[in-house]
C-alpha positions as CSV (number, residue, x, y, z in Angstrom):
1,X,-36.5,-19.3,14.2
2,X,-33.0,-20.5,13.6
3,X,-30.1,-18.9,15.4
4,X,-27.6,-17.1,13.2
5,X,-24.3,-18.8,13.5
6,X,-21.2,-16.8,14.1
7,X,-18.3,-17.2,11.7
8,X,-15.4,-19.0,13.5
9,X,-12.4,-16.8,12.6
10,X,-9.9,-19.4,13.8
11,X,-11.3,-21.9,11.3
12,X,-12.3,-19.7,8.4
13,X,-10.2,-16.6,8.7
14,X,-11.2,-13.0,7.8
15,X,-13.1,-12.1,4.7
16,X,-11.5,-9.9,2.1
17,X,-13.4,-6.8,3.1
18,X,-12.5,-7.3,6.8
19,X,-8.8,-7.8,5.9
20,X,-8.8,-4.7,3.9
21,X,-10.4,-2.7,6.7
22,X,-7.9,-4.1,9.2
23,X,-5.0,-2.9,7.1
24,X,-6.1,0.7,7.5
25,X,-4.7,0.9,11.0
26,X,-1.1,0.0,9.9
27,X,-1.7,2.1,6.8
28,X,-2.6,5.2,8.7
29,X,0.1,4.7,11.3
30,X,2.8,4.3,8.7
31,X,1.5,7.2,6.6
32,X,1.5,9.4,9.7
33,X,5.2,8.5,10.4
34,X,6.1,9.0,6.8
35,X,4.4,12.4,6.7
36,X,6.3,13.4,9.8
37,X,9.6,12.4,8.1
38,X,8.6,14.3,4.9
39,X,7.7,17.4,6.8
40,X,10.9,17.2,8.8
41,X,12.9,16.9,5.6
42,X,11.0,19.9,4.1
43,X,11.6,22.0,7.2
44,X,15.3,21.1,6.9
45,X,15.2,22.3,3.3
46,X,16.6,19.0,1.9
47,X,16.4,19.4,-1.9
48,X,19.4,17.4,-3.2
49,X,18.1,14.5,-5.3
50,X,20.4,11.9,-3.7
51,X,19.1,12.7,-0.3
52,X,15.5,12.7,-1.5
53,X,16.1,9.3,-3.1
54,X,17.5,8.0,0.3
55,X,14.5,9.5,2.1
56,X,12.1,7.9,-0.5
57,X,13.7,4.4,0.0
58,X,13.5,4.9,3.8
59,X,9.8,5.9,3.6
60,X,9.1,2.9,1.3
61,X,10.7,0.4,3.7
62,X,9.1,2.0,6.7
63,X,5.6,1.9,5.2
64,X,6.0,-1.8,4.1
65,X,7.5,-2.7,7.4
66,X,4.1,-1.8,9.0
67,X,2.0,-3.3,6.3
68,X,3.8,-6.6,5.6
69,X,3.4,-8.2,9.1
70,X,-0.4,-8.7,9.2
71,X,-0.6,-9.7,5.5
72,X,2.1,-12.3,5.9
73,X,0.4,-13.6,9.0
74,X,-2.9,-13.9,7.2
75,X,-1.3,-15.8,4.3
76,X,0.5,-18.2,6.7
77,X,-2.7,-18.9,8.7
78,X,-4.7,-19.4,5.5
79,X,-2.2,-22.0,4.3
80,X,-2.8,-23.8,7.6
81,X,-6.6,-23.5,7.2
82,X,-6.4,-24.9,3.6
83,X,-4.3,-27.9,4.8
84,X,-7.0,-28.7,7.4
85,X,-9.8,-28.3,4.8
86,X,-11.5,-25.3,6.4
87,X,-11.2,-23.0,3.4
88,X,-10.3,-23.3,-0.3
89,X,-6.9,-22.3,-1.6
90,X,-7.0,-18.7,-2.9
91,X,-3.7,-17.2,-3.7
92,X,-5.4,-14.2,-5.2
93,X,-6.8,-13.2,-1.8
94,X,-3.9,-10.9,-1.3
95,X,-4.6,-9.2,-4.7
96,X,-8.2,-8.7,-3.7
97,X,-7.3,-7.3,-0.3
98,X,-4.7,-5.0,-1.9
99,X,-7.1,-3.6,-4.5
100,X,-10.0,-3.2,-2.0
101,X,-7.7,-1.5,0.5
102,X,-6.4,0.9,-2.2
103,X,-9.8,1.8,-3.6
104,X,-9.9,5.3,-2.0
105,X,-6.5,6.0,-3.6
106,X,-7.8,4.7,-7.0
107,X,-10.7,7.1,-6.7
108,X,-8.3,9.9,-6.1
109,X,-6.4,8.8,-9.2
110,X,-9.6,9.1,-11.2
111,X,-10.1,12.7,-9.9
112,X,-6.5,13.6,-10.9
113,X,-7.2,12.4,-14.4
114,X,-10.6,14.2,-14.5
115,X,-8.7,17.3,-13.3
116,X,-6.2,17.0,-16.1
117,X,-9.2,16.7,-18.6
118,X,-10.6,20.0,-17.0
119,X,-13.7,18.1,-16.0
120,X,-13.0,18.3,-12.3
121,X,-12.1,21.9,-11.3
122,X,-9.7,21.3,-8.4
123,X,-6.0,20.5,-8.3
124,X,-5.8,17.4,-6.1
125,X,-2.0,16.8,-6.5
126,X,-1.2,18.2,-3.1
127,X,-4.0,16.1,-1.6
128,X,-2.7,13.1,-3.4
129,X,0.8,13.6,-2.0
130,X,-0.6,14.3,1.5
131,X,-2.6,11.1,1.4
132,X,0.4,9.1,0.1
133,X,3.4,10.4,1.9
134,X,5.2,7.0,1.5
135,X,5.5,7.7,-2.2
136,X,5.8,11.4,-2.2
137,X,9.5,11.6,-3.1
138,X,8.9,9.2,-6.1
139,X,6.0,11.3,-7.2
140,X,8.2,14.4,-7.0
141,X,10.8,12.7,-9.2
142,X,8.2,11.9,-11.8
143,X,6.5,15.3,-11.6
144,X,8.6,18.0,-13.3
145,X,6.3,21.0,-13.1
146,X,5.0,22.9,-10.1
147,X,1.7,23.7,-11.8
148,X,-0.8,20.9,-12.3
149,X,-1.9,22.2,-15.7
150,X,1.7,21.8,-17.0
151,X,2.1,18.2,-15.9
152,X,2.3,15.9,-19.0
153,X,0.0,12.9,-19.4
154,X,3.0,10.6,-19.0
155,X,3.9,12.2,-15.7
156,X,0.3,11.9,-14.5
157,X,0.0,8.2,-15.6
158,X,3.4,7.6,-13.9
159,X,2.1,9.1,-10.6
160,X,-1.2,7.3,-10.8
161,X,0.6,4.0,-11.5
162,X,2.4,4.3,-8.1
163,X,-1.0,3.4,-6.6
164,X,-0.5,-0.1,-8.1
165,X,2.5,-0.7,-5.8
166,X,0.2,-1.3,-2.8
167,X,-1.9,-4.2,-4.2
168,X,1.2,-5.8,-5.7
169,X,3.2,-5.8,-2.5
170,X,0.2,-6.9,-0.4
171,X,-0.3,-9.8,-2.7
172,X,3.4,-10.6,-2.7
173,X,3.5,-10.7,1.1
174,X,0.3,-12.8,1.3
175,X,1.8,-15.4,-1.1
176,X,5.1,-15.3,0.9
177,X,3.1,-16.0,4.1
178,X,1.1,-18.7,2.4
179,X,4.3,-20.4,1.3
180,X,5.9,-19.7,4.7
181,X,8.8,-17.7,3.3
182,X,9.8,-14.9,5.6
183,X,11.9,-12.2,3.8
184,X,13.2,-10.8,7.1
185,X,14.6,-14.2,8.1
186,X,16.2,-14.6,4.6
187,X,17.9,-11.2,5.0
188,X,19.1,-11.7,8.5
189,X,20.0,-15.4,8.9
190,X,22.6,-17.3,6.9
191,X,21.6,-20.6,5.3
192,X,23.6,-23.7,6.1
C-alpha cells in the first residue's frame, strides 16, 4: 500500500479553499472591530452624513488593512513558486479566493432578494448589516427606507452589489503581491 504524500506548502502553496478559510480569521477580527466602531458611533448618536461618510471610509480602510496582508503575501509567494516551476501561473487565484470567501454573504444576498419577492418571510437586512459592519454606512446611504418592504429594487441591488467589493479587492491585492507592488510602500516612501 502506497503512503499518501503530504503536500509541501512551501513549494506548492495553499489551495484556493484553504486560502479562503484562512481569510476568515482576519475577516472576523476586522468585522468585530468595525462593529465596535459602528456601535460606538450609534451610542454617540452620530447621524450627520459627513461624519457617517468619514466613519465609512475608516471602516473600509480598517477592514482592508486586516485582509490585504495575507492576500498580498500569498500573491508574492506564488510569483516566486511560479518562477521556480513549482506551480502554474494563475492570476485569477485571487478572484477564486475572494468569491469562495464571500460565498456566505452571497447566500445572504439571495435571501434578501427572496425576501423582497415575498418568497422568504424574514427581513434579513439587519442581519446583513450585522454580518457586514465594514460596509454598513455605505448600505445606509443606499437604503432610504426604514422598512424592508419599502426598499426599492435599485436600492436592494445596490446593497447586494457591495458584496462584490470583497472579491474585487482580494483579487487586486493578490495581483499586487504577485507583481511585487506594495501599495503601502508607494504611499509612504518617495520615489527617487
